[in-house]
Residue, then its C-alpha position, 0 to 999 in steps of 0.5 A: m215691195r214686190e207684193n205691193g206691185t213694185r217691178d224691177t225697172p231702172r227707176t227702182l231706187l234705194s236711198a240709204a242713210g249710210s253707205p248703200r253697199d254695206t247694208g242688209l237692205e241693199k243686199a235684199v233689194e239687189a237680190v229681188f230688184p237686180s237693176s235697181v239704183r242705189i244712192r246715198c241719202w242727200f241729208h246724210r251726205l251733206s251733213n257729213i260734208r258740213a261737219k268737215l268744213p271750217d265754219e267760215a267756208a261752210p255757207e259758200v260751200m253748202a250753197h254750191l252743194y245745194a245748187v247742185r242737189d236742187a238742179p232739176t237735171s244734170d244739164n241745169c247744174p251750175a257749170s262751175y261745179 
């Protein structure tokens, strides 16, 4: 990444499928880009939440989560969440 011109800025982001703290990739990025931000992949996060929901509650709960995920900024997130 560094050879391709990526600089260590707060905008450097690592999205991981599992817990970002338990991967070798996360440790490598931390060593080279110490101010980077690490987040959990939304697809996997939502899949795990959906798996825990009863079928009758899932559509409403998932609609709320998608509204939060898809809001352009935190100020635009629905206030009830």
